[in-house]
KEVO-431146 format. One line per 3 residues: number of its first residue (from 1); their letters; for each residue x, y, z of N, C-alpha, C, O. Coordinates in Angstrom, 2 decimals, always signed. Layout:
<atoms>
NUM> A> X Y Z X Y Z X Y Z X Y Z; ... .
</atoms>
This chain:
<atoms>
1> MEV> +0.85 -1.19 +0.00 +0.00 +0.00 +0.00 +0.89 +1.25 +0.00 +1.69 +1.45 +0.92; +0.75 +2.07 -1.01 +1.60 +3.25 -1.16 +0.85 +4.48 -0.66 -0.30 +4.70 -1.02; +1.53 +5.29 +0.16 +0.92 +6.47 +0.75 +1.81 +7.68 +0.48 +3.03 +7.59 +0.56 .
4> KVL> +1.18 +8.81 +0.15 +1.93 +10.04 -0.06 +2.41 +10.61 +1.27 +1.69 +10.55 +2.28; +3.61 +11.16 +1.27 +4.18 +11.76 +2.48 +3.86 +13.26 +2.49 +4.11 +13.96 +1.51; +3.32 +13.73 +3.61 +2.99 +15.15 +3.77 +3.97 +15.82 +4.72 +4.68 +15.15 +5.47 .
7> NIS> +4.01 +17.16 +4.68 +4.79 +17.90 +5.67 +3.84 +18.43 +6.73 +2.63 +18.18 +6.67; +4.37 +19.17 +7.72 +3.52 +19.61 +8.83 +2.54 +20.70 +8.42 +1.68 +21.10 +9.20; +2.67 +21.19 +7.18 +1.71 +22.16 +6.65 +0.57 +21.46 +5.92 -0.35 +22.11 +5.41 .
10> GKE> +0.63 +20.12 +5.87 -0.42 +19.35 +5.22 -0.27 +19.26 +3.72 -1.20 +18.82 +3.03; +0.88 +19.66 +3.20 +1.11 +19.64 +1.75 +1.99 +18.45 +1.36 +2.83 +18.00 +2.14; +1.78 +17.97 +0.16 +2.55 +16.82 -0.32 +4.01 +17.21 -0.53 +4.32 +18.29 -1.03 .
13> TGA> +4.90 +16.30 -0.14 +6.33 +16.55 -0.31 +6.85 +15.99 -1.63 +7.97 +16.29 -2.05; +6.04 +15.17 -2.28 +6.47 +14.51 -3.51 +7.00 +13.12 -3.26 +7.15 +12.33 -4.19; +7.28 +12.81 -2.00 +7.78 +11.48 -1.65 +6.60 +10.55 -1.36 +5.50 +11.00 -1.06 .
16> KVQ> +6.86 +9.25 -1.45 +5.86 +8.24 -1.13 +6.49 +7.16 -0.26 +7.68 +6.89 -0.33; +5.65 +6.56 +0.57 +6.10 +5.49 +1.47 +5.26 +4.25 +1.21 +4.04 +4.32 +1.07; +5.92 +3.12 +1.15 +5.22 +1.85 +0.96 +4.92 +1.25 +2.32 +5.83 +0.86 +3.05 .
19> LPE> +3.63 +1.18 +2.67 +3.24 +0.54 +3.92 +3.24 -0.97 +3.72 +2.53 -1.47 +2.85; +4.01 -1.70 +4.51 +4.15 -3.16 +4.30 +2.82 -3.89 +4.38 +2.03 -3.68 +5.31; +2.56 -4.75 +3.39 +1.32 -5.52 +3.35 +1.20 -6.45 +4.56 +0.10 -6.72 +5.04 .
22> GIF> +2.34 -6.93 +5.05 +2.32 -7.85 +6.19 +1.94 -7.19 +7.49 +1.70 -7.87 +8.49; +1.87 -5.84 +7.50 +1.51 -5.10 +8.71 +0.20 -4.34 +8.52 -0.64 -4.30 +9.42; +0.03 -3.74 +7.35 -1.13 -2.89 +7.10 -2.14 -3.51 +6.13 -3.13 -2.88 +5.77 .
25> GIE> -1.88 -4.75 +5.70 -2.78 -5.33 +4.71 -3.18 -6.76 +4.98 -3.52 -7.50 +4.05; -3.16 -7.19 +6.26 -3.53 -8.56 +6.58 -5.03 -8.67 +6.84 -5.72 -7.66 +6.97; -5.52 -9.90 +6.90 -6.91 -10.14 +7.30 -6.96 -10.01 +8.83 -6.38 -10.83 +9.53 .
28> PND> -7.65 -8.99 +9.35 -7.63 -8.74 +10.80 -8.17 -9.92 +11.61 -9.14 -10.57 +11.21; -7.53 -10.17 +12.74 -7.95 -11.22 +13.66 -8.66 -10.56 +14.84 -8.02 -10.03 +15.75; -9.99 -10.59 +14.83 -10.78 -9.88 +15.84 -10.56 -10.44 +17.25 -10.55 -9.69 +18.22 .
31> HAI> -10.39 -11.75 +17.35 -10.22 -12.33 +18.68 -8.88 -11.93 +19.29 -8.79 -11.69 +20.49; -7.85 -11.86 +18.47 -6.54 -11.40 +18.96 -6.64 -9.96 +19.46 -6.07 -9.60 +20.48; -7.37 -9.13 +18.70 -7.58 -7.74 +19.11 -8.30 -7.69 +20.45 -7.91 -6.94 +21.34 .
34> YLD> -9.36 -8.49 +20.57 -10.14 -8.52 +21.81 -9.26 -8.87 +23.02 -9.33 -8.21 +24.06; -8.43 -9.90 +22.87 -7.58 -10.33 +23.98 -6.54 -9.26 +24.34 -6.29 -9.01 +25.52; -5.95 -8.64 +23.32 -4.91 -7.64 +23.58 -5.49 -6.40 +24.24 -4.89 -5.85 +25.17 .
37> VKQ> -6.66 -5.96 +23.78 -7.31 -4.79 +24.39 -7.75 -5.13 +25.81 -7.62 -4.30 +26.72; -8.25 -6.33 +26.00 -8.67 -6.76 +27.35 -7.48 -6.75 +28.30 -7.61 -6.31 +29.45; -6.33 -7.22 +27.84 -5.14 -7.22 +28.69 -4.69 -5.79 +28.99 -4.33 -5.48 +30.12 .
40> YLA> -4.71 -4.93 +27.97 -4.29 -3.54 +28.16 -5.14 -2.86 +29.24 -4.62 -2.20 +30.14; -6.46 -3.01 +29.13 -7.36 -2.38 +30.09 -7.23 -3.00 +31.49 -7.32 -2.31 +32.50; -7.01 -4.32 +31.52 -6.83 -4.99 +32.82 -5.57 -4.49 +33.51 -5.54 -4.34 +34.73 .
43> NQR> -4.53 -4.25 +32.72 -3.27 -3.79 +33.30 -3.36 -2.36 +33.83 -2.53 -1.94 +34.64; -4.37 -1.60 +33.38 -4.55 -0.24 +33.88 -5.21 -0.22 +35.26 -5.15 +0.78 +35.97; -5.84 -1.31 +35.64 -6.58 -1.36 +36.90 -5.61 -1.46 +38.08 -4.71 -2.31 +38.07 .
46> QGT> -5.78 -0.62 +39.08 -4.89 -0.64 +40.24 -5.20 -1.82 +41.15 -4.29 -2.37 +41.79; -6.45 -2.20 +41.22 -6.82 -3.34 +42.06 -6.65 -3.07 +43.55 -6.41 -3.99 +44.33; -6.77 -1.80 +43.96 -6.57 -1.46 +45.37 -7.89 -1.38 +46.15 -7.91 -0.93 +47.30 .
49> HKS> -8.98 -1.83 +45.53 -10.28 -1.77 +46.22 -10.26 -2.69 +47.45 -9.70 -3.79 +47.43; -10.90 -2.21 +48.52 -10.84 -2.97 +49.78 -12.02 -2.59 +50.66 -12.31 -1.40 +50.82; -12.68 -3.58 +51.23 -13.69 -3.32 +52.26 -13.30 -4.10 +53.51 -12.57 -5.09 +53.43 .
52> KQR> -13.78 -3.65 +54.65 -13.40 -4.30 +55.91 -14.32 -5.46 +56.26 -15.54 -5.36 +56.15; -13.71 -6.55 +56.68 -14.47 -7.68 +57.18 -14.71 -7.49 +58.68 -14.19 -6.54 +59.27; -15.49 -8.36 +59.27 -15.89 -8.13 +60.67 -14.70 -8.15 +61.63 -14.76 -7.53 +62.69 .
55> NEI> -13.63 -8.87 +61.27 -12.47 -8.89 +62.16 -11.62 -7.63 +62.04 -10.67 -7.45 +62.80; -11.96 -6.74 +61.09 -11.20 -5.51 +60.91 -11.96 -4.27 +61.38 -11.42 -3.17 +61.39; -13.21 -4.45 +61.78 -14.04 -3.34 +62.24 -13.69 -2.99 +63.69 -13.48 -3.88 +64.52 .
58> AGS> -13.62 -1.68 +63.99 -13.40 -1.24 +65.37 -14.73 -1.29 +66.12 -15.71 -0.68 +65.69; -14.76 -2.00 +67.21 -16.00 -2.10 +67.98 -15.87 -3.17 +69.07 -14.96 -3.99 +69.06; -16.80 -3.13 +69.98 -16.76 -4.08 +71.09 -17.11 -5.49 +70.61 -17.85 -5.67 +69.65 .
61> TRK> -16.57 -6.46 +71.32 -16.89 -7.85 +71.00 -17.86 -8.46 +72.01 -18.16 -9.66 +71.96; -18.35 -7.62 +72.92 -19.28 -8.16 +73.92 -20.58 -8.59 +73.26 -20.99 -8.05 +72.23; -21.21 -9.57 +73.89 -22.50 -10.03 +73.39 -23.54 -8.96 +73.67 -23.62 -8.44 +74.79 .
64> LYK> -24.36 -8.63 +72.65 -25.25 -7.48 +72.75 -26.36 -7.69 +73.79 -26.68 -6.78 +74.56; -26.91 -8.86 +73.79 -27.96 -9.18 +74.76 -27.99 -10.69 +74.92 -27.33 -11.43 +74.18; -28.75 -11.13 +75.89 -28.75 -12.57 +76.18 -29.24 -13.39 +74.99 -29.96 -12.90 +74.12 .
67> QKG> -28.82 -14.64 +74.99 -29.07 -15.52 +73.84 -30.56 -15.80 +73.64 -31.06 -15.81 +72.52; -31.24 -16.02 +74.73 -32.64 -16.47 +74.62 -33.59 -15.52 +75.35 -33.17 -14.73 +76.19; -34.85 -15.61 +75.02 -35.88 -14.93 +75.77 -36.19 -13.52 +75.33 -37.05 -12.87 +75.93 .
70> TGG> -35.52 -13.01 +74.28 -35.79 -11.63 +73.87 -36.86 -11.55 +72.79 -37.42 -10.48 +72.55; -37.15 -12.67 +72.15 -38.12 -12.66 +71.06 -37.50 -12.27 +69.74 -38.17 -12.29 +68.70; -36.21 -11.91 +69.76 -35.52 -11.53 +68.52 -34.44 -12.54 +68.18 -34.19 -13.49 +68.92 .
73> ARA> -33.82 -12.30 +67.04 -32.76 -13.20 +66.62 -31.55 -13.04 +67.52 -31.30 -11.95 +68.06; -30.79 -14.13 +67.69 -29.59 -14.06 +68.54 -28.52 -13.21 +67.84 -28.43 -13.19 +66.62; -27.73 -12.52 +68.62 -26.66 -11.67 +68.06 -25.46 -11.73 +68.99 -25.59 -11.61 +70.21 .
76> GSI> -24.29 -11.93 +68.41 -23.11 -12.09 +69.24 -22.17 -10.90 +69.24 -21.35 -10.77 +70.14; -22.27 -10.00 +68.23 -21.31 -8.90 +68.15 -21.89 -7.75 +67.35 -22.62 -7.95 +66.38; -21.55 -6.53 +67.76 -21.99 -5.34 +67.03 -21.30 -5.24 +65.67 -21.73 -4.49 +64.80 .
79> KSP> -20.21 -6.03 +65.49 -19.46 -6.00 +64.24 -20.03 -6.97 +63.19 -19.45 -7.13 +62.12; -21.15 -7.60 +63.50 -21.76 -8.53 +62.56 -22.15 -7.82 +61.26 -22.61 -6.68 +61.31; -21.97 -8.44 +60.12 -22.35 -7.84 +58.83 -23.83 -7.49 +58.75 -24.24 -6.72 +57.88 .
82> LFN> -24.65 -8.05 +59.64 -26.08 -7.78 +59.61 -26.44 -6.43 +60.21 -27.55 -5.93 +60.01; -25.50 -5.82 +60.95 -25.76 -4.53 +61.58 -25.13 -3.38 +60.81 -24.10 -3.54 +60.15; -25.78 -2.21 +60.92 -25.23 -1.01 +60.30 -23.86 -0.69 +60.91 -23.72 -0.60 +62.13 .
85> GGG> -22.86 -0.53 +60.06 -21.52 -0.27 +60.56 -20.70 -1.52 +60.79 -19.55 -1.45 +61.20; -21.30 -2.68 +60.52 -20.58 -3.93 +60.69 -19.70 -4.24 +59.49 -19.62 -3.45 +58.55; -19.03 -5.38 +59.53 -18.16 -5.78 +58.43 -18.97 -6.12 +57.18 -20.19 -6.26 +57.24 .
88> RIF> -18.28 -6.23 +56.06 -18.97 -6.54 +54.81 -18.71 -8.00 +54.43 -17.59 -8.50 +54.54; -19.78 -8.67 +54.00 -19.66 -10.07 +53.62 -19.10 -10.19 +52.20 -19.63 -9.58 +51.27; -18.04 -10.96 +52.03 -17.44 -11.22 +50.72 -17.15 -9.92 +49.95 -17.40 -9.84 +48.74 .
91> GPQ> -16.64 -8.92 +50.64 -16.32 -7.64 +50.00 -15.08 -7.72 +49.14 -14.35 -8.72 +49.19; -14.82 -6.69 +48.33 -13.65 -6.71 +47.46 -12.34 -6.67 +48.25 -12.26 -6.03 +49.30; -11.34 -7.36 +47.73 -10.02 -7.40 +48.34 -8.99 -7.00 +47.29 -9.22 -7.21 +46.10 .
94> PRD> -7.86 -6.43 +47.71 -6.83 -6.06 +46.72 -6.42 -7.25 +45.87 -6.23 -8.36 +46.39; -6.28 -7.02 +44.56 -5.89 -8.10 +43.66 -5.22 -7.54 +42.42 -5.36 -6.36 +42.10; -4.50 -8.38 +41.73 -3.82 -8.00 +40.50 -4.64 -8.52 +39.33 -4.87 -9.73 +39.21 .
97> YSF> -5.10 -7.62 +38.46 -5.96 -7.99 +37.34 -5.17 -8.37 +36.08 -5.74 -8.87 +35.11; -3.86 -8.14 +36.09 -3.07 -8.37 +34.89 -2.99 -9.85 +34.55 -3.08 -10.71 +35.43; -2.82 -10.13 +33.28 -2.62 -11.51 +32.83 -1.69 -11.51 +31.63 -1.51 -10.48 +30.99 .
100> KLN> -1.11 -12.64 +31.33 -0.12 -12.72 +30.27 -0.74 -13.17 +28.95 -1.71 -13.92 +28.91; -0.14 -12.68 +27.88 -0.53 -13.11 +26.53 +0.72 -13.48 +25.76 +1.80 -12.95 +26.00; +0.55 -14.40 +24.83 +1.64 -14.79 +23.97 +2.12 -13.59 +23.14 +1.31 -12.83 +22.62 .
103> KKL> +3.44 -13.45 +23.02 +4.02 -12.30 +22.31 +3.57 -12.26 +20.85 +3.30 -11.19 +20.31; +3.50 -13.42 +20.21 +3.10 -13.45 +18.81 +1.63 -13.06 +18.63 +1.27 -12.44 +17.64; +0.80 -13.43 +19.61 -0.61 -13.05 +19.54 -0.74 -11.53 +19.61 -1.55 -10.94 +18.89 .
106> KEV> +0.06 -10.89 +20.48 +0.01 -9.44 +20.61 +0.47 -8.76 +19.30 -0.06 -7.71 +18.92; +1.44 -9.36 +18.63 +1.90 -8.81 +17.36 +0.80 -8.92 +16.29 +0.60 -8.00 +15.50; +0.10 -10.06 +16.28 -1.02 -10.25 +15.35 -2.10 -9.20 +15.63 -2.69 -8.65 +14.70 .
109> ARR> -2.36 -8.94 +16.90 -3.37 -7.95 +17.28 -3.00 -6.56 +16.79 -3.85 -5.82 +16.28; -1.72 -6.20 +16.93 -1.28 -4.87 +16.48 -1.35 -4.75 +14.95 -1.77 -3.73 +14.42; -0.93 -5.82 +14.26 -1.03 -5.79 +12.80 -2.49 -5.71 +12.35 -2.81 -5.04 +11.37 .
112> SAL> -3.36 -6.40 +13.08 -4.79 -6.38 +12.74 -5.37 -4.99 +12.93 -6.13 -4.51 +12.08; -5.01 -4.32 +14.03 -5.51 -2.97 +14.29 -5.00 -2.00 +13.23 -5.76 -1.15 +12.75; -3.74 -2.12 +12.86 -3.17 -1.25 +11.83 -3.82 -1.51 +10.47 -4.03 -0.59 +9.69 .
115> SYK> -4.15 -2.77 +10.21 -4.81 -3.11 +8.94 -6.21 -2.53 +8.88 -6.65 -2.07 +7.82; -6.92 -2.54 +10.01 -8.26 -1.92 +10.05 -8.16 -0.42 +9.74 -8.98 +0.12 +8.99; -7.15 +0.23 +10.32 -6.98 +1.66 +10.06 -6.66 +1.92 +8.58 -7.15 +2.88 +8.00 .
118> AQD> -5.84 +1.05 +7.99 -5.49 +1.21 +6.58 -6.72 +0.98 +5.69 -6.91 +1.70 +4.71; -7.54 +0.00 +6.04 -8.77 -0.28 +5.28 -9.72 +0.92 +5.31 -10.42 +1.18 +4.33; -9.73 +1.64 +6.44 -10.62 +2.80 +6.60 -10.01 +4.08 +6.04 -10.60 +5.15 +6.16 .
121> NSV> -8.82 +3.97 +5.41 -8.10 +5.15 +4.92 -7.87 +6.18 +6.02 -7.98 +7.39 +5.81; -7.55 +5.66 +7.21 -7.33 +6.53 +8.37 -5.85 +6.63 +8.74 -5.52 +7.08 +9.84; -4.98 +6.22 +7.83 -3.53 +6.29 +8.08 -2.93 +7.39 +7.21 -3.15 +7.45 +6.00 .
124> LVL> -2.16 +8.25 +7.85 -1.50 +9.35 +7.14 -0.02 +9.36 +7.52 +0.32 +9.11 +8.68; +0.83 +9.64 +6.57 +2.28 +9.63 +6.82 +2.84 +11.04 +6.67 +2.64 +11.70 +5.65; +3.57 +11.49 +7.71 +4.25 +12.79 +7.68 +5.75 +12.57 +7.60 +6.27 +11.55 +8.05 .
127> EDF> +6.43 +13.53 +7.04 +7.89 +13.48 +7.12 +8.29 +13.73 +8.58 +7.55 +14.38 +9.31; +9.44 +13.23 +8.99 +9.89 +13.43 +10.36 +9.95 +14.92 +10.67 +10.44 +15.71 +9.86; +9.44 +15.30 +11.84 +9.35 +16.72 +12.17 +9.64 +16.95 +13.65 +9.69 +16.02 +14.44 .
130> TFD> +9.82 +18.21 +14.00 +9.97 +18.62 +15.39 +9.45 +20.04 +15.51 +9.19 +20.70 +14.50; +9.30 +20.51 +16.75 +8.89 +21.89 +17.00 +10.05 +22.63 +17.67 +10.83 +22.04 +18.41; +10.14 +23.94 +17.40 +11.20 +24.74 +18.03 +10.95 +24.92 +19.52 +11.88 +25.08 +20.31 .
133> SPK> +9.67 +24.90 +19.90 +9.31 +25.08 +21.31 +8.09 +24.22 +21.63 +7.30 +23.91 +20.74; +7.93 +23.84 +22.89 +6.81 +22.95 +23.27 +5.52 +23.72 +23.51 +4.99 +23.74 +24.62; +5.00 +24.34 +22.44 +3.79 +25.13 +22.58 +2.59 +24.41 +21.96 +2.68 +23.84 +20.87 .
136> TKN> +1.49 +24.44 +22.69 +0.28 +23.75 +22.23 -0.20 +24.28 +20.88 -0.72 +23.53 +20.06; -0.01 +25.59 +20.67 -0.49 +26.17 +19.40 +0.22 +25.56 +18.19 -0.34 +25.51 +17.10; +1.47 +25.08 +18.39 +2.19 +24.43 +17.29 +1.49 +23.13 +16.89 +1.34 +22.83 +15.70 .
139> FIS> +1.06 +22.38 +17.90 +0.39 +21.11 +17.61 -1.00 +21.35 +17.03 -1.45 +20.60 +16.16; -1.68 +22.38 +17.52 -3.00 +22.72 +16.98 -2.89 +23.10 +15.51 -3.74 +22.75 +14.70; -1.83 +23.84 +15.19 -1.61 +24.23 +13.79 -1.40 +23.00 +12.92 -1.88 +22.95 +11.78 .
142> LLN> -0.68 +22.01 +13.45 -0.46 +20.76 +12.72 -1.78 +20.05 +12.46 -2.05 +19.61 +11.34; -2.61 +19.93 +13.50 -3.91 +19.25 +13.34 -4.81 +19.99 +12.38 -5.52 +19.36 +11.59; -4.80 +21.31 +12.43 -5.62 +22.10 +11.51 -5.16 +21.91 +10.07 -5.98 +21.84 +9.15 .
145> ALN> -3.85 +21.83 +9.88 -3.31 +21.65 +8.53 -3.71 +20.30 +7.95 -3.86 +20.15 +6.74; -3.89 +19.31 +8.84 -4.27 +17.96 +8.39 -5.78 +17.76 +8.41 -6.27 +16.69 +8.03; -6.53 +18.77 +8.86 -7.99 +18.69 +9.02 -8.40 +17.64 +10.05 -9.42 +16.97 +9.91 .
148> FAN> -7.58 +17.50 +11.08 -7.86 +16.53 +12.14 -8.23 +17.21 +13.46 -8.19 +16.57 +14.51; -8.59 +18.48 +13.41 -8.83 +19.24 +14.64 -9.92 +18.61 +15.50 -9.86 +18.68 +16.73; -10.92 +18.01 +14.87 -12.04 +17.43 +15.62 -11.98 +15.91 +15.70 -12.95 +15.25 +16.08 .
151> EKT> -10.83 +15.35 +15.33 -10.65 +13.90 +15.33 -9.76 +13.47 +16.49 -8.85 +14.19 +16.90; -10.04 +12.27 +17.01 -9.09 +11.67 +17.95 -7.88 +11.23 +17.14 -7.99 +10.40 +16.25; -6.73 +11.80 +17.46 -5.55 +11.58 +16.62 -4.41 +10.97 +17.43 -4.07 +11.44 +18.51 .
154> LVV> -3.84 +9.91 +16.87 -2.66 +9.28 +17.47 -1.47 +9.54 +16.57 -1.46 +9.13 +15.41; -0.47 +10.23 +17.10 +0.74 +10.55 +16.34 +1.86 +9.63 +16.81 +2.18 +9.59 +18.00; +2.45 +8.90 +15.88 +3.50 +7.93 +16.22 +4.84 +8.44 +15.68 +5.02 +8.59 +14.47 .
157> LAE> +5.77 +8.69 +16.60 +7.10 +9.18 +16.23 +8.10 +8.03 +16.23 +7.88 +7.00 +16.87; +9.18 +8.22 +15.50 +10.22 +7.19 +15.47 +10.95 +7.12 +16.81 +11.30 +6.03 +17.28; +11.16 +8.27 +17.42 +11.84 +8.32 +18.72 +11.26 +9.47 +19.54 +10.57 +10.34 +19.00 .
160> ANQ> +11.54 +9.47 +20.83 +10.96 +10.47 +21.72 +11.36 +11.88 +21.32 +12.53 +12.13 +21.00; +10.40 +12.79 +21.34 +10.63 +14.20 +21.05 +9.88 +15.02 +22.10 +8.65 +15.11 +22.07; +10.62 +15.59 +23.01 +10.01 +16.27 +24.16 +9.13 +17.44 +23.74 +8.05 +17.63 +24.31 .
163> NVY> +9.57 +18.22 +22.76 +8.78 +19.38 +22.34 +7.44 +18.98 +21.74 +6.42 +19.59 +22.02; +7.45 +17.94 +20.91 +6.20 +17.48 +20.28 +5.28 +16.89 +21.34 +4.08 +17.14 +21.33; +5.86 +16.10 +22.26 +5.04 +15.48 +23.31 +4.39 +16.53 +24.20 +3.19 +16.47 +24.47 .
166> LAS> +5.18 +17.51 +24.66 +4.65 +18.54 +25.55 +3.62 +19.42 +24.83 +2.66 +19.89 +25.45; +3.81 +19.64 +23.55 +2.88 +20.47 +22.78 +1.51 +19.81 +22.66 +0.50 +20.49 +22.50; +1.48 +18.48 +22.72 +0.21 +17.76 +22.56 -0.47 +17.44 +23.88 -1.64 +17.03 +23.89 .
169> RNL> +0.23 +17.63 +24.99 -0.24 +17.09 +26.26 -1.54 +17.72 +26.75 -2.31 +17.06 +27.45; -1.79 +18.96 +26.40 -3.01 +19.64 +26.87 -4.22 +19.39 +25.98 -5.32 +19.85 +26.27; -4.02 +18.65 +24.89 -5.12 +18.41 +23.95 -5.78 +17.06 +24.25 -5.13 +16.02 +24.22 .
172> QKA> -7.07 +17.12 +24.53 -7.79 +15.92 +24.96 -7.88 +14.86 +23.87 -7.87 +13.67 +24.16; -7.97 +15.30 +22.61 -8.17 +14.35 +21.52 -6.89 +13.96 +20.81 -6.93 +13.26 +19.79; -5.75 +14.39 +21.32 -4.47 +14.08 +20.66 -3.57 +13.30 +21.62 -3.54 +13.56 +22.82 .
175> KVI> -2.83 +12.36 +21.06 -1.86 +11.60 +21.85 -0.63 +11.34 +21.00 -0.72 +11.01 +19.82; +0.54 +11.50 +21.63 +1.81 +11.27 +20.94 +2.55 +10.14 +21.62 +2.76 +10.16 +22.84; +2.96 +9.14 +20.84 +3.75 +8.04 +21.37 +4.89 +7.74 +20.39 +4.92 +8.25 +19.27 .
178> TAD> +5.82 +6.91 +20.83 +6.87 +6.45 +19.92 +6.46 +5.09 +19.35 +5.58 +4.42 +19.88; +7.12 +4.71 +18.27 +6.74 +3.47 +17.57 +6.87 +2.25 +18.48 +6.09 +1.30 +18.35; +7.84 +2.26 +19.38 +8.00 +1.10 +20.26 +6.97 +1.06 +21.38 +6.89 +0.07 +22.12 .
181> QLN> +6.17 +2.12 +21.52 +5.09 +2.15 +22.51 +3.73 +1.82 +21.89 +2.72 +1.76 +22.60; +3.71 +1.61 +20.60 +2.44 +1.39 +19.89 +1.71 +0.17 +20.44 +2.31 -0.90 +20.59; +0.44 +0.32 +20.75 -0.36 -0.80 +21.24 -1.72 -0.81 +20.56 -2.18 +0.20 +20.01 .
184> TYD> -2.36 -1.96 +20.61 -3.62 -2.17 +19.90 -4.70 -1.21 +20.36 -5.45 -0.66 +19.55; -4.80 -0.99 +21.67 -5.85 -0.14 +22.22 -5.75 +1.29 +21.67 -6.75 +1.85 +21.22; -4.55 +1.88 +21.71 -4.38 +3.25 +21.25 -4.70 +3.39 +19.76 -5.28 +4.39 +19.34 .
187> VLN> -4.32 +2.39 +18.98 -4.60 +2.45 +17.53 -6.10 +2.45 +17.28 -6.60 +3.25 +16.49; -6.82 +1.56 +17.95 -8.27 +1.46 +17.73 -9.03 +2.62 +18.36 -10.09 +3.01 +17.87; -8.49 +3.18 +19.44 -9.16 +4.28 +20.13 -9.05 +5.59 +19.36 -9.84 +6.50 +19.57 .
190> AGK> -8.08 +5.67 +18.46 -7.89 +6.88 +17.68 -8.72 +6.84 +16.40 -8.90 +5.79 +15.78; -9.22 +8.01 +16.01 -9.94 +8.08 +14.74 -8.98 +8.11 +13.57 -9.23 +7.50 +12.53; -7.86 +8.84 +13.74 -6.85 +8.97 +12.70 -5.49 +8.57 +13.25 -5.15 +8.88 +14.40 .
193> LVL> -4.71 +7.89 +12.43 -3.37 +7.46 +12.81 -2.36 +8.20 +11.94 -2.36 +8.07 +10.72; -1.50 +8.97 +12.59 -0.48 +9.75 +11.89 +0.89 +9.14 +12.19 +1.34 +9.14 +13.33; +1.54 +8.64 +11.15 +2.87 +8.04 +11.29 +3.90 +8.97 +10.67 +3.61 +9.69 +9.71 .
196> TTG> +5.10 +8.96 +11.22 +6.20 +9.65 +10.56 +6.95 +8.62 +9.71 +6.82 +7.42 +9.93; +7.73 +9.09 +8.76 +8.46 +8.16 +7.89 +9.40 +7.28 +8.71 +9.60 +6.11 +8.39; +9.96 +7.86 +9.76 +10.86 +7.08 +10.62 +10.12 +6.01 +11.40 +10.64 +4.91 +11.59 .
199> SVK> +8.92 +6.32 +11.87 +8.16 +5.35 +12.65 +7.68 +4.19 +11.79 +7.54 +3.07 +12.28; +7.44 +4.44 +10.49 +7.04 +3.35 +9.58 +8.16 +2.32 +9.49 +7.91 +1.12 +9.52; +9.40 +2.80 +9.39 +10.55 +1.90 +9.33 +10.69 +1.11 +10.63 +10.99 -0.09 +10.61 .
202> TLE> +10.48 +1.79 +11.76 +10.59 +1.12 +13.07 +9.54 +0.04 +13.21 +9.82 -1.05 +13.70; +8.31 +0.34 +12.79 +7.23 -0.64 +12.86 +7.51 -1.83 +11.95 +7.22 -2.97 +12.30; +8.07 -1.54 +10.78 +8.37 -2.61 +9.84 +9.41 -3.57 +10.43 +9.30 -4.79 +10.27 .
205> EAL> +10.40 -3.01 +11.11 +11.43 -3.85 +11.74 +10.86 -4.65 +12.91 +11.27 -5.79 +13.15; +9.92 -4.05 +13.64 +9.39 -4.71 +14.84 +8.31 -5.74 +14.54 +8.23 -6.76 +15.22; +7.48 -5.47 +13.51 +6.31 -6.31 +13.27 +6.37 -7.16 +12.00 +5.54 -8.05 +11.80 .
208> AK> +7.36 -6.90 +11.16 +7.45 -7.69 +9.93 +7.75 -9.14 +10.26 +8.54 -9.43 +11.16; +7.10 -10.07 +9.53 +7.28 -11.48 +9.80 +8.67 -11.94 +9.32 +9.01 -13.11 +9.46 .
</atoms>
């Protein structure tokens, strides 16, 4: 798949980049995508939720009233889950939600997500660029030039660029990552995928069979 290379003004440079068929032109595997996205979201969970059981509640352990003769149900402690302020039955406990996936499956998922974007004509290639200063208006100008101002946009750089990253940080619909940080969730969550010529080469080296 051949794509024209644009500059940060949104104009054609005259150059073209060949997007590898093995990465941007495969038959997408929906189940691989599902598993990879599920793992990504699970790994974001802190798992610090916690409720107190009856042995962790502060309160007296004395028997509230005598066992028999009251006409009511027997009760042994104010910390019983049946009373207001008592412990919670089978409440949440801290846990780790992360799980492992096969490395090759994750690669298939990423290639599948990239192929979906290519099928939708949502992939655009820019020449490698940088900003003189980390100003948000620079990144807004870039998005306006590409007509992506109202789109969720994922920009993939070949390597870390502090000025570009900081310029995008205040924009809710824009995200900047490097090619080695590319993941299935971010690709699918974005409406438009903007690659630099350098990042295309990095992806080809990382994901090519």
